[in-house]
C-alpha positions, 0 to 999 in steps of 0.5 A: 795393203794393195794385196789385201785390197785386191783380196777384199775386192775379189772376195768381199765376203771372205773372213781372213784369219791370218795374213803373211807377206814377204817383200822380195824386190823394191817396187817404185812409184810411177812404174807399172805393178801387176797384182795377182791372186790365186785361190787355193782351197781355204787359202789365197796366194797373192803376189805383185810383179814389177814391169819386168815380171819380177816378184816384188811381194809375196803374200798368203791369206788364210780364210775361215 
């Protein structure tokens, strides 16, 4: 949900046609979490990193 919210915040007019995600590592409450995104043509790569820089969640969104 946080990654989709990031996409909506950064690209409010984007029309998302598909969204997939994969959990990679646990993330814990009250620990820092970095949300990242990179636009790649009509796709957005989104991911979350923990305080040590490890990948916790990996996601892709397809845009219309």
